[in-house]
mmCIF file as Biopython writes it, N, C-alpha, C and O atoms, coordinates in Angstrom:
data_model
#
loop_
_atom_site.group_PDB
_atom_site.id
_atom_site.type_symbol
_atom_site.label_atom_id
_atom_site.label_alt_id
_atom_site.label_comp_id
_atom_site.label_asym_id
_atom_site.label_entity_id
_atom_site.label_seq_id
_atom_site.pdbx_PDB_ins_code
_atom_site.Cartn_x
_atom_site.Cartn_y
_atom_site.Cartn_z
_atom_site.occupancy
_atom_site.B_iso_or_equiv
_atom_site.auth_seq_id
_atom_site.auth_asym_id
_atom_site.pdbx_PDB_model_num
ATOM 1   N N  . UNK A ? 1  ? 190.476 166.796 110.416 1.0 0.0 1  A 1 
ATOM 2   C CA . UNK A ? 1  ? 189.937 165.547 110.882 1.0 0.0 1  A 1 
ATOM 3   C C  . UNK A ? 1  ? 190.901 164.424 110.511 1.0 0.0 1  A 1 
ATOM 4   O O  . UNK A ? 1  ? 191.331 164.327 109.362 1.0 0.0 1  A 1 
ATOM 5   N N  . UNK A ? 2  ? 191.233 163.594 111.459 1.0 0.0 2  A 1 
ATOM 6   C CA . UNK A ? 2  ? 192.039 162.394 111.226 1.0 0.0 2  A 1 
ATOM 7   C C  . UNK A ? 2  ? 191.331 161.247 111.918 1.0 0.0 2  A 1 
ATOM 8   O O  . UNK A ? 2  ? 190.990 161.325 113.098 1.0 0.0 2  A 1 
ATOM 9   N N  . UNK A ? 3  ? 191.117 160.188 111.169 1.0 0.0 3  A 1 
ATOM 10  C CA . UNK A ? 3  ? 190.511 158.993 111.751 1.0 0.0 3  A 1 
ATOM 11  C C  . UNK A ? 3  ? 191.066 157.764 111.063 1.0 0.0 3  A 1 
ATOM 12  O O  . UNK A ? 3  ? 191.698 157.860 110.011 1.0 0.0 3  A 1 
ATOM 13  N N  . UNK A ? 4  ? 190.828 156.614 111.660 1.0 0.0 4  A 1 
ATOM 14  C CA . UNK A ? 4  ? 191.230 155.353 111.070 1.0 0.0 4  A 1 
ATOM 15  C C  . UNK A ? 4  ? 189.964 154.566 110.754 1.0 0.0 4  A 1 
ATOM 16  O O  . UNK A ? 4  ? 189.068 154.445 111.590 1.0 0.0 4  A 1 
ATOM 17  N N  . UNK A ? 5  ? 189.900 154.031 109.534 1.0 0.0 5  A 1 
ATOM 18  C CA . UNK A ? 5  ? 188.770 153.200 109.147 1.0 0.0 5  A 1 
ATOM 19  C C  . UNK A ? 5  ? 189.289 151.847 108.678 1.0 0.0 5  A 1 
ATOM 20  O O  . UNK A ? 5  ? 190.398 151.740 108.155 1.0 0.0 5  A 1 
ATOM 21  N N  . UNK A ? 6  ? 188.479 150.825 108.872 1.0 0.0 6  A 1 
ATOM 22  C CA . UNK A ? 6  ? 188.817 149.481 108.426 1.0 0.0 6  A 1 
ATOM 23  C C  . UNK A ? 6  ? 187.770 149.028 107.430 1.0 0.0 6  A 1 
ATOM 24  O O  . UNK A ? 6  ? 186.570 149.092 107.697 1.0 0.0 6  A 1 
ATOM 25  N N  . UNK A ? 7  ? 188.235 148.571 106.279 1.0 0.0 7  A 1 
ATOM 26  C CA . UNK A ? 7  ? 187.356 148.071 105.225 1.0 0.0 7  A 1 
ATOM 27  C C  . UNK A ? 7  ? 187.917 146.733 104.761 1.0 0.0 7  A 1 
ATOM 28  O O  . UNK A ? 7  ? 189.061 146.645 104.315 1.0 0.0 7  A 1 
ATOM 29  N N  . UNK A ? 8  ? 187.103 145.703 104.872 1.0 0.0 8  A 1 
ATOM 30  C CA . UNK A ? 8  ? 187.508 144.358 104.441 1.0 0.0 8  A 1 
ATOM 31  C C  . UNK A ? 8  ? 188.845 143.940 105.052 1.0 0.0 8  A 1 
ATOM 32  O O  . UNK A ? 8  ? 189.665 143.305 104.389 1.0 0.0 8  A 1 
ATOM 33  N N  . UNK A ? 9  ? 189.058 144.296 106.306 1.0 0.0 9  A 1 
ATOM 34  C CA . UNK A ? 9  ? 190.262 143.902 107.031 1.0 0.0 9  A 1 
ATOM 35  C C  . UNK A ? 9  ? 191.471 144.785 106.793 1.0 0.0 9  A 1 
ATOM 36  O O  . UNK A ? 9  ? 192.520 144.565 107.399 1.0 0.0 9  A 1 
ATOM 37  N N  . UNK A ? 10 ? 191.350 145.779 105.928 1.0 0.0 10 A 1 
ATOM 38  C CA . UNK A ? 10 ? 192.458 146.698 105.643 1.0 0.0 10 A 1 
ATOM 39  C C  . UNK A ? 10 ? 192.198 148.026 106.350 1.0 0.0 10 A 1 
ATOM 40  O O  . UNK A ? 10 ? 191.089 148.559 106.305 1.0 0.0 10 A 1 
ATOM 41  N N  . UNK A ? 11 ? 193.241 148.557 107.009 1.0 0.0 11 A 1 
ATOM 42  C CA . UNK A ? 11 ? 193.108 149.812 107.753 1.0 0.0 11 A 1 
ATOM 43  C C  . UNK A ? 11 ? 193.665 150.980 106.946 1.0 0.0 11 A 1 
ATOM 44  O O  . UNK A ? 11 ? 194.707 150.877 106.298 1.0 0.0 11 A 1 
ATOM 45  N N  . UNK A ? 12 ? 192.941 152.086 107.008 1.0 0.0 12 A 1 
ATOM 46  C CA . UNK A ? 12 ? 193.337 153.317 106.334 1.0 0.0 12 A 1 
ATOM 47  C C  . UNK A ? 12 ? 193.247 154.486 107.306 1.0 0.0 12 A 1 
ATOM 48  O O  . UNK A ? 12 ? 192.306 154.590 108.093 1.0 0.0 12 A 1 
ATOM 49  N N  . UNK A ? 13 ? 194.235 155.353 107.235 1.0 0.0 13 A 1 
ATOM 50  C CA . UNK A ? 13 ? 194.156 156.630 107.943 1.0 0.0 13 A 1 
ATOM 51  C C  . UNK A ? 13 ? 193.502 157.608 106.975 1.0 0.0 13 A 1 
ATOM 52  O O  . UNK A ? 13 ? 193.905 157.724 105.818 1.0 0.0 13 A 1 
ATOM 53  N N  . UNK A ? 14 ? 192.485 158.308 107.471 1.0 0.0 14 A 1 
ATOM 54  C CA . UNK A ? 14 ? 191.767 159.280 106.649 1.0 0.0 14 A 1 
ATOM 55  C C  . UNK A ? 14 ? 192.022 160.668 107.224 1.0 0.0 14 A 1 
ATOM 56  O O  . UNK A ? 14 ? 191.722 160.940 108.387 1.0 0.0 14 A 1 
ATOM 57  N N  . UNK A ? 15 ? 192.582 161.539 106.389 1.0 0.0 15 A 1 
ATOM 58  C CA . UNK A ? 15 ? 192.824 162.929 106.768 1.0 0.0 15 A 1 
ATOM 59  C C  . UNK A ? 15 ? 192.032 163.815 105.826 1.0 0.0 15 A 1 
ATOM 60  O O  . UNK A ? 15 ? 192.118 163.670 104.606 1.0 0.0 15 A 1 
ATOM 61  N N  . UNK A ? 16 ? 191.257 164.736 106.393 1.0 0.0 16 A 1 
ATOM 62  C CA . UNK A ? 16 ? 190.488 165.659 105.574 1.0 0.0 16 A 1 
ATOM 63  C C  . UNK A ? 16 ? 191.129 167.027 105.653 1.0 0.0 16 A 1 
ATOM 64  O O  . UNK A ? 16 ? 191.451 167.522 106.734 1.0 0.0 16 A 1 
ATOM 65  N N  . UNK A ? 17 ? 191.311 167.633 104.479 1.0 0.0 17 A 1 
ATOM 66  C CA . UNK A ? 17 ? 191.889 168.974 104.425 1.0 0.0 17 A 1 
ATOM 67  C C  . UNK A ? 17 ? 191.303 169.698 103.225 1.0 0.0 17 A 1 
ATOM 68  O O  . UNK A ? 17 ? 191.443 169.244 102.089 1.0 0.0 17 A 1 
ATOM 69  N N  . UNK A ? 18 ? 190.655 170.811 103.475 1.0 0.0 18 A 1 
ATOM 70  C CA . UNK A ? 18 ? 190.126 171.700 102.430 1.0 0.0 18 A 1 
ATOM 71  C C  . UNK A ? 18 ? 189.289 170.966 101.386 1.0 0.0 18 A 1 
ATOM 72  O O  . UNK A ? 18 ? 189.484 171.158 100.185 1.0 0.0 18 A 1 
ATOM 73  N N  . UNK A ? 19 ? 188.365 170.133 101.837 1.0 0.0 19 A 1 
ATOM 74  C CA . UNK A ? 19 ? 187.481 169.430 100.911 1.0 0.0 19 A 1 
ATOM 75  C C  . UNK A ? 19 ? 188.088 168.217 100.252 1.0 0.0 19 A 1 
ATOM 76  O O  . UNK A ? 19 ? 187.452 167.595 99.401  1.0 0.0 19 A 1 
ATOM 77  N N  . UNK A ? 20 ? 189.312 167.863 100.628 1.0 0.0 20 A 1 
ATOM 78  C CA . UNK A ? 20 ? 189.986 166.695 100.058 1.0 0.0 20 A 1 
ATOM 79  C C  . UNK A ? 20 ? 190.241 165.680 101.157 1.0 0.0 20 A 1 
ATOM 80  O O  . UNK A ? 20 ? 190.598 166.033 102.281 1.0 0.0 20 A 1 
ATOM 81  N N  . UNK A ? 21 ? 190.054 164.420 100.815 1.0 0.0 21 A 1 
ATOM 82  C CA . UNK A ? 21 ? 190.318 163.325 101.738 1.0 0.0 21 A 1 
ATOM 83  C C  . UNK A ? 21 ? 191.567 162.598 101.259 1.0 0.0 21 A 1 
ATOM 84  O O  . UNK A ? 21 ? 191.645 162.162 100.111 1.0 0.0 21 A 1 
ATOM 85  N N  . UNK A ? 22 ? 192.533 162.474 102.146 1.0 0.0 22 A 1 
ATOM 86  C CA . UNK A ? 22 ? 193.777 161.751 101.862 1.0 0.0 22 A 1 
ATOM 87  C C  . UNK A ? 22 ? 193.719 160.446 102.653 1.0 0.0 22 A 1 
ATOM 88  O O  . UNK A ? 22 ? 193.624 160.459 103.880 1.0 0.0 22 A 1 
ATOM 89  N N  . UNK A ? 23 ? 193.776 159.337 101.952 1.0 0.0 23 A 1 
ATOM 90  C CA . UNK A ? 23 ? 193.670 158.025 102.585 1.0 0.0 23 A 1 
ATOM 91  C C  . UNK A ? 23 ? 194.998 157.293 102.464 1.0 0.0 23 A 1 
ATOM 92  O O  . UNK A ? 23 ? 195.478 157.048 101.357 1.0 0.0 23 A 1 
ATOM 93  N N  . UNK A ? 24 ? 195.586 156.948 103.587 1.0 0.0 24 A 1 
ATOM 94  C CA . UNK A ? 24 ? 196.854 156.224 103.625 1.0 0.0 24 A 1 
ATOM 95  C C  . UNK A ? 24 ? 196.569 154.794 104.050 1.0 0.0 24 A 1 
ATOM 96  O O  . UNK A ? 24 ? 195.928 154.561 105.075 1.0 0.0 24 A 1 
ATOM 97  N N  . UNK A ? 25 ? 197.044 153.841 103.266 1.0 0.0 25 A 1 
ATOM 98  C CA . UNK A ? 25 ? 196.819 152.423 103.511 1.0 0.0 25 A 1 
ATOM 99  C C  . UNK A ? 25 ? 197.795 151.938 104.573 1.0 0.0 25 A 1 
ATOM 100 O O  . UNK A ? 25 ? 198.963 151.677 104.283 1.0 0.0 25 A 1 
ATOM 101 N N  . UNK A ? 26 ? 197.316 151.820 105.790 1.0 0.0 26 A 1 
ATOM 102 C CA . UNK A ? 26 ? 198.174 151.482 106.931 1.0 0.0 26 A 1 
ATOM 103 C C  . UNK A ? 26 ? 198.613 150.023 106.939 1.0 0.0 26 A 1 
ATOM 104 O O  . UNK A ? 26 ? 199.704 149.716 107.419 1.0 0.0 26 A 1 
ATOM 105 N N  . UNK A ? 27 ? 197.793 149.123 106.422 1.0 0.0 27 A 1 
ATOM 106 C CA . UNK A ? 27 ? 198.124 147.701 106.451 1.0 0.0 27 A 1 
ATOM 107 C C  . UNK A ? 27 ? 198.662 147.216 105.107 1.0 0.0 27 A 1 
ATOM 108 O O  . UNK A ? 27 ? 198.845 146.014 104.914 1.0 0.0 27 A 1 
ATOM 109 N N  . UNK A ? 28 ? 198.914 148.123 104.192 1.0 0.0 28 A 1 
ATOM 110 C CA . UNK A ? 28 ? 199.449 147.757 102.880 1.0 0.0 28 A 1 
ATOM 111 C C  . UNK A ? 28 ? 200.941 147.508 102.937 1.0 0.0 28 A 1 
ATOM 112 O O  . UNK A ? 28 ? 201.591 147.819 103.936 1.0 0.0 28 A 1 
ATOM 113 N N  . UNK A ? 29 ? 201.491 146.944 101.859 1.0 0.0 29 A 1 
ATOM 114 C CA . UNK A ? 29 ? 202.904 146.590 101.834 1.0 0.0 29 A 1 
ATOM 115 C C  . UNK A ? 29 ? 203.850 147.765 101.594 1.0 0.0 29 A 1 
ATOM 116 O O  . UNK A ? 29 ? 205.061 147.622 101.761 1.0 0.0 29 A 1 
ATOM 117 N N  . UNK A ? 30 ? 203.319 148.915 101.208 1.0 0.0 30 A 1 
ATOM 118 C CA . UNK A ? 30 ? 204.153 150.072 100.873 1.0 0.0 30 A 1 
ATOM 119 C C  . UNK A ? 30 ? 203.829 151.238 101.813 1.0 0.0 30 A 1 
ATOM 120 O O  . UNK A ? 30 ? 202.778 151.863 101.671 1.0 0.0 30 A 1 
ATOM 121 N N  . UNK A ? 31 ? 204.706 151.539 102.761 1.0 0.0 31 A 1 
ATOM 122 C CA . UNK A ? 31 ? 204.450 152.607 103.728 1.0 0.0 31 A 1 
ATOM 123 C C  . UNK A ? 31 ? 204.114 153.930 103.034 1.0 0.0 31 A 1 
ATOM 124 O O  . UNK A ? 31 ? 204.789 154.343 102.091 1.0 0.0 31 A 1 
ATOM 125 N N  . UNK A ? 32 ? 203.069 154.573 103.519 1.0 0.0 32 A 1 
ATOM 126 C CA . UNK A ? 32 ? 202.683 155.879 103.006 1.0 0.0 32 A 1 
ATOM 127 C C  . UNK A ? 32 ? 201.860 155.851 101.739 1.0 0.0 32 A 1 
ATOM 128 O O  . UNK A ? 32 ? 201.469 156.904 101.236 1.0 0.0 32 A 1 
ATOM 129 N N  . UNK A ? 33 ? 201.587 154.664 101.209 1.0 0.0 33 A 1 
ATOM 130 C CA . UNK A ? 33 ? 200.863 154.550 99.944  1.0 0.0 33 A 1 
ATOM 131 C C  . UNK A ? 33 ? 199.368 154.711 100.179 1.0 0.0 33 A 1 
ATOM 132 O O  . UNK A ? 33 ? 198.842 154.262 101.198 1.0 0.0 33 A 1 
ATOM 133 N N  . UNK A ? 34 ? 198.691 155.348 99.243  1.0 0.0 34 A 1 
ATOM 134 C CA . UNK A ? 34 ? 197.253 155.518 99.345  1.0 0.0 34 A 1 
ATOM 135 C C  . UNK A ? 34 ? 196.735 156.335 98.184  1.0 0.0 34 A 1 
ATOM 136 O O  . UNK A ? 34 ? 197.289 156.291 97.086  1.0 0.0 34 A 1 
ATOM 137 N N  . UNK A ? 35 ? 195.679 157.077 98.424  1.0 0.0 35 A 1 
ATOM 138 C CA . UNK A ? 35 ? 195.059 157.869 97.374  1.0 0.0 35 A 1 
ATOM 139 C C  . UNK A ? 35 ? 194.290 159.026 97.989  1.0 0.0 35 A 1 
ATOM 140 O O  . UNK A ? 35 ? 194.099 159.081 99.204  1.0 0.0 35 A 1 
ATOM 141 N N  . UNK A ? 36 ? 193.849 159.954 97.141  1.0 0.0 36 A 1 
ATOM 142 C CA . UNK A ? 36 ? 193.080 161.115 97.592  1.0 0.0 36 A 1 
ATOM 143 C C  . UNK A ? 36 ? 191.831 161.254 96.746  1.0 0.0 36 A 1 
ATOM 144 O O  . UNK A ? 36 ? 191.823 160.923 95.560  1.0 0.0 36 A 1 
ATOM 145 N N  . UNK A ? 37 ? 190.781 161.747 97.369  1.0 0.0 37 A 1 
ATOM 146 C CA . UNK A ? 37 ? 189.546 162.065 96.666  1.0 0.0 37 A 1 
ATOM 147 C C  . UNK A ? 37 ? 189.032 163.390 97.203  1.0 0.0 37 A 1 
ATOM 148 O O  . UNK A ? 37 ? 189.360 163.780 98.324  1.0 0.0 37 A 1 
ATOM 149 N N  . UNK A ? 38 ? 188.235 164.074 96.416  1.0 0.0 38 A 1 
ATOM 150 C CA . UNK A ? 38 ? 187.757 165.368 96.864  1.0 0.0 38 A 1 
ATOM 151 C C  . UNK A ? 38 ? 186.354 165.665 96.399  1.0 0.0 38 A 1 
ATOM 152 O O  . UNK A ? 38 ? 185.752 164.925 95.621  1.0 0.0 38 A 1 
ATOM 153 N N  . UNK A ? 39 ? 185.859 166.766 96.901  1.0 0.0 39 A 1 
ATOM 154 C CA . UNK A ? 39 ? 184.531 167.245 96.562  1.0 0.0 39 A 1 
ATOM 155 C C  . UNK A ? 39 ? 184.666 168.683 96.090  1.0 0.0 39 A 1 
ATOM 156 O O  . UNK A ? 39 ? 185.289 169.502 96.766  1.0 0.0 39 A 1 
ATOM 157 N N  . UNK A ? 40 ? 184.094 168.997 94.948  1.0 0.0 40 A 1 
ATOM 158 C CA . UNK A ? 40 ? 184.146 170.368 94.455  1.0 0.0 40 A 1 
ATOM 159 C C  . UNK A ? 40 ? 183.429 171.345 95.373  1.0 0.0 40 A 1 
ATOM 160 O O  . UNK A ? 40 ? 183.758 172.531 95.408  1.0 0.0 40 A 1 
ATOM 161 N N  . UNK A ? 41 ? 182.456 170.847 96.109  1.0 0.0 41 A 1 
ATOM 162 C CA . UNK A ? 41 ? 181.680 171.717 96.993  1.0 0.0 41 A 1 
ATOM 163 C C  . UNK A ? 41 ? 182.283 171.817 98.387  1.0 0.0 41 A 1 
ATOM 164 O O  . UNK A ? 41 ? 181.887 172.677 99.173  1.0 0.0 41 A 1 
ATOM 165 N N  . UNK A ? 42 ? 183.234 170.948 98.697  1.0 0.0 42 A 1 
ATOM 166 C CA . UNK A ? 42 ? 183.807 170.928 100.041 1.0 0.0 42 A 1 
ATOM 167 C C  . UNK A ? 42 ? 182.932 170.186 101.036 1.0 0.0 42 A 1 
ATOM 168 O O  . UNK A ? 42 ? 183.226 170.158 102.231 1.0 0.0 42 A 1 
ATOM 169 N N  . UNK A ? 43 ? 181.852 169.581 100.540 1.0 0.0 43 A 1 
ATOM 170 C CA . UNK A ? 43 ? 180.930 168.858 101.418 1.0 0.0 43 A 1 
ATOM 171 C C  . UNK A ? 43 ? 181.592 167.606 101.981 1.0 0.0 43 A 1 
ATOM 172 O O  . UNK A ? 43 ? 182.470 167.013 101.355 1.0 0.0 43 A 1 
ATOM 173 N N  . UNK A ? 44 ? 181.154 167.220 103.166 1.0 0.0 44 A 1 
ATOM 174 C CA . UNK A ? 44 ? 181.646 165.982 103.764 1.0 0.0 44 A 1 
ATOM 175 C C  . UNK A ? 44 ? 181.199 164.797 102.915 1.0 0.0 44 A 1 
ATOM 176 O O  . UNK A ? 44 ? 180.075 164.766 102.416 1.0 0.0 44 A 1 
ATOM 177 N N  . UNK A ? 45 ? 182.088 163.830 102.758 1.0 0.0 45 A 1 
ATOM 178 C CA . UNK A ? 45 ? 181.751 162.597 102.058 1.0 0.0 45 A 1 
ATOM 179 C C  . UNK A ? 45 ? 181.272 161.584 103.090 1.0 0.0 45 A 1 
ATOM 180 O O  . UNK A ? 45 ? 181.866 161.455 104.160 1.0 0.0 45 A 1 
ATOM 181 N N  . UNK A ? 46 ? 180.230 160.888 102.780 1.0 0.0 46 A 1 
ATOM 182 C CA . UNK A ? 46 ? 179.669 159.975 103.763 1.0 0.0 46 A 1 
ATOM 183 C C  . UNK A ? 46 ? 180.476 158.681 103.845 1.0 0.0 46 A 1 
ATOM 184 O O  . UNK A ? 46 ? 181.171 158.311 102.899 1.0 0.0 46 A 1 
ATOM 185 N N  . UNK A ? 47 ? 180.375 158.001 104.985 1.0 0.0 47 A 1 
ATOM 186 C CA . UNK A ? 47 ? 181.191 156.812 105.273 1.0 0.0 47 A 1 
ATOM 187 C C  . UNK A ? 47 ? 181.002 155.722 104.222 1.0 0.0 47 A 1 
ATOM 188 O O  . UNK A ? 47 ? 181.964 155.049 103.853 1.0 0.0 47 A 1 
ATOM 189 N N  . UNK A ? 48 ? 179.771 155.540 103.733 1.0 0.0 48 A 1 
ATOM 190 C CA . UNK A ? 48 ? 179.528 154.500 102.718 1.0 0.0 48 A 1 
ATOM 191 C C  . UNK A ? 48 ? 180.260 154.826 101.421 1.0 0.0 48 A 1 
ATOM 192 O O  . UNK A ? 48 ? 180.772 153.930 100.749 1.0 0.0 48 A 1 
ATOM 193 N N  . UNK A ? 49 ? 180.309 156.115 101.070 1.0 0.0 49 A 1 
ATOM 194 C CA . UNK A ? 49 ? 181.028 156.533 99.872  1.0 0.0 49 A 1 
ATOM 195 C C  . UNK A ? 49 ? 182.518 156.250 100.030 1.0 0.0 49 A 1 
ATOM 196 O O  . UNK A ? 49 ? 183.150 155.707 99.125  1.0 0.0 49 A 1 
ATOM 197 N N  . UNK A ? 50 ? 183.080 156.620 101.186 1.0 0.0 50 A 1 
ATOM 198 C CA . UNK A ? 50 ? 184.506 156.366 101.439 1.0 0.0 50 A 1 
ATOM 199 C C  . UNK A ? 50 ? 184.819 154.872 101.385 1.0 0.0 50 A 1 
ATOM 200 O O  . UNK A ? 50 ? 185.830 154.468 100.812 1.0 0.0 50 A 1 
ATOM 201 N N  . UNK A ? 51 ? 183.953 154.053 101.980 1.0 0.0 51 A 1 
ATOM 202 C CA . UNK A ? 51 ? 184.163 152.605 101.948 1.0 0.0 51 A 1 
ATOM 203 C C  . UNK A ? 51 ? 184.152 152.082 100.512 1.0 0.0 51 A 1 
ATOM 204 O O  . UNK A ? 51 ? 184.976 151.239 100.157 1.0 0.0 51 A 1 
ATOM 205 N N  . UNK A ? 52 ? 183.244 152.566 99.696  1.0 0.0 52 A 1 
ATOM 206 C CA . UNK A ? 52 ? 183.178 152.138 98.292  1.0 0.0 52 A 1 
ATOM 207 C C  . UNK A ? 52 ? 184.441 152.556 97.545  1.0 0.0 52 A 1 
ATOM 208 O O  . UNK A ? 52 ? 184.954 151.791 96.729  1.0 0.0 52 A 1 
ATOM 209 N N  . UNK A ? 53 ? 184.946 153.755 97.812  1.0 0.0 53 A 1 
ATOM 210 C CA . UNK A ? 53 ? 186.173 154.220 97.166  1.0 0.0 53 A 1 
ATOM 211 C C  . UNK A ? 53 ? 187.372 153.375 97.590  1.0 0.0 53 A 1 
ATOM 212 O O  . UNK A ? 53 ? 188.234 153.063 96.768  1.0 0.0 53 A 1 
ATOM 213 N N  . UNK A ? 54 ? 187.430 153.007 98.859  1.0 0.0 54 A 1 
ATOM 214 C CA . UNK A ? 54 ? 188.511 152.156 99.356  1.0 0.0 54 A 1 
ATOM 215 C C  . UNK A ? 54 ? 188.445 150.786 98.694  1.0 0.0 54 A 1 
ATOM 216 O O  . UNK A ? 54 ? 189.470 150.248 98.274  1.0 0.0 54 A 1 
ATOM 217 N N  . UNK A ? 55 ? 187.245 150.220 98.599  1.0 0.0 55 A 1 
ATOM 218 C CA . UNK A ? 55 ? 187.110 148.910 97.938  1.0 0.0 55 A 1 
ATOM 219 C C  . UNK A ? 55 ? 187.549 148.984 96.476  1.0 0.0 55 A 1 
ATOM 220 O O  . UNK A ? 55 ? 188.195 148.067 95.969  1.0 0.0 55 A 1 
ATOM 221 N N  . UNK A ? 56 ? 187.196 150.074 95.805  1.0 0.0 56 A 1 
ATOM 222 C CA . UNK A ? 56 ? 187.616 150.256 94.422  1.0 0.0 56 A 1 
ATOM 223 C C  . UNK A ? 56 ? 189.128 150.342 94.298  1.0 0.0 56 A 1 
ATOM 224 O O  . UNK A ? 56 ? 189.719 149.771 93.381  1.0 0.0 56 A 1 
ATOM 225 N N  . UNK A ? 57 ? 189.753 151.063 95.230  1.0 0.0 57 A 1 
ATOM 226 C CA . UNK A ? 57 ? 191.211 151.169 95.266  1.0 0.0 57 A 1 
ATOM 227 C C  . UNK A ? 57 ? 191.842 149.794 95.458  1.0 0.0 57 A 1 
ATOM 228 O O  . UNK A ? 57 ? 192.745 149.406 94.717  1.0 0.0 57 A 1 
ATOM 229 N N  . UNK A ? 58 ? 191.356 149.057 96.463  1.0 0.0 58 A 1 
ATOM 230 C CA . UNK A ? 58 ? 191.922 147.745 96.759  1.0 0.0 58 A 1 
ATOM 231 C C  . UNK A ? 58 ? 191.741 146.766 95.598  1.0 0.0 58 A 1 
ATOM 232 O O  . UNK A ? 58 ? 192.604 145.919 95.365  1.0 0.0 58 A 1 
ATOM 233 N N  . UNK A ? 59 ? 190.640 146.874 94.876  1.0 0.0 59 A 1 
ATOM 234 C CA . UNK A ? 59 ? 190.382 145.977 93.744  1.0 0.0 59 A 1 
ATOM 235 C C  . UNK A ? 59 ? 191.382 146.188 92.609  1.0 0.0 59 A 1 
ATOM 236 O O  . UNK A ? 59 ? 191.590 145.288 91.796  1.0 0.0 59 A 1 
ATOM 237 N N  . UNK A ? 60 ? 191.996 147.357 92.547  1.0 0.0 60 A 1 
ATOM 238 C CA . UNK A ? 60 ? 192.939 147.674 91.482  1.0 0.0 60 A 1 
ATOM 239 C C  . UNK A ? 60 ? 194.399 147.374 91.835  1.0 0.0 60 A 1 
ATOM 240 O O  . UNK A ? 60 ? 195.281 147.480 90.983  1.0 0.0 60 A 1 
ATOM 241 N N  . UNK A ? 61 ? 194.646 147.004 93.076  1.0 0.0 61 A 1 
ATOM 242 C CA . UNK A ? 61 ? 196.019 146.774 93.530  1.0 0.0 61 A 1 
ATOM 243 C C  . UNK A ? 61 ? 196.596 145.505 92.924  1.0 0.0 61 A 1 
ATOM 244 O O  . UNK A ? 61 ? 195.952 144.456 92.935  1.0 0.0 61 A 1 
ATOM 245 N N  . UNK A ? 62 ? 197.796 145.600 92.403  1.0 0.0 62 A 1 
ATOM 246 C CA . UNK A ? 62 ? 198.538 144.445 91.894  1.0 0.0 62 A 1 
ATOM 247 C C  . UNK A ? 62 ? 199.096 143.705 93.111  1.0 0.0 62 A 1 
ATOM 248 O O  . UNK A ? 62 ? 199.880 144.285 93.862  1.0 0.0 62 A 1 
ATOM 249 N N  . UNK A ? 63 ? 198.722 142.452 93.325  1.0 0.0 63 A 1 
ATOM 250 C CA . UNK A ? 63 ? 199.172 141.734 94.522  1.0 0.0 63 A 1 
ATOM 251 C C  . UNK A ? 63 ? 200.691 141.530 94.573  1.0 0.0 63 A 1 
ATOM 252 O O  . UNK A ? 63 ? 201.246 141.332 95.653  1.0 0.0 63 A 1 
ATOM 253 N N  . UNK A ? 64 ? 201.357 141.576 93.437  1.0 0.0 64 A 1 
ATOM 254 C CA . UNK A ? 64 ? 202.805 141.376 93.428  1.0 0.0 64 A 1 
ATOM 255 C C  . UNK A ? 64 ? 203.555 142.632 93.850  1.0 0.0 64 A 1 
ATOM 256 O O  . UNK A ? 64 ? 204.598 142.543 94.498  1.0 0.0 64 A 1 
ATOM 257 N N  . UNK A ? 65 ? 203.030 143.807 93.486  1.0 0.0 65 A 1 
ATOM 258 C CA . UNK A ? 65 ? 203.742 145.054 93.784  1.0 0.0 65 A 1 
ATOM 259 C C  . UNK A ? 65 ? 203.120 145.843 94.922  1.0 0.0 65 A 1 
ATOM 260 O O  . UNK A ? 65 ? 203.795 146.647 95.565  1.0 0.0 65 A 1 
ATOM 261 N N  . UNK A ? 66 ? 201.822 145.614 95.177  1.0 0.0 66 A 1 
ATOM 262 C CA . UNK A ? 66 ? 201.130 146.407 96.178  1.0 0.0 66 A 1 
ATOM 263 C C  . UNK A ? 66 ? 200.802 147.810 95.688  1.0 0.0 66 A 1 
ATOM 264 O O  . UNK A ? 66 ? 200.418 148.671 96.480  1.0 0.0 66 A 1 
ATOM 265 N N  . UNK A ? 67 ? 200.951 148.049 94.383  1.0 0.0 67 A 1 
ATOM 266 C CA . UNK A ? 67 ? 200.631 149.348 93.772  1.0 0.0 67 A 1 
ATOM 267 C C  . UNK A ? 67 ? 199.524 149.171 92.735  1.0 0.0 67 A 1 
ATOM 268 O O  . UNK A ? 67 ? 199.196 148.056 92.330  1.0 0.0 67 A 1 
ATOM 269 N N  . UNK A ? 68 ? 198.970 150.285 92.325  1.0 0.0 68 A 1 
ATOM 270 C CA . UNK A ? 68 ? 197.981 150.247 91.233  1.0 0.0 68 A 1 
ATOM 271 C C  . UNK A ? 68 ? 198.636 149.790 89.960  1.0 0.0 68 A 1 
ATOM 272 O O  . UNK A ? 68 ? 197.975 149.692 88.926  1.0 0.0 68 A 1 
#
């Protein structure tokens, strides 16, 4: 599964593989930068959960470097 989601004006590509979600920050300052989250059960993560994880990621970004 590959999709694009927008949270608070920031776009992320979401790729799911083997119970893991790889999120690439498309509108961020560093190409290819993002994070991954997973489920021990392989269950699908719901959209609200993904949005909360993205917001948490963005809240930790250093505005000067664009990295955690």
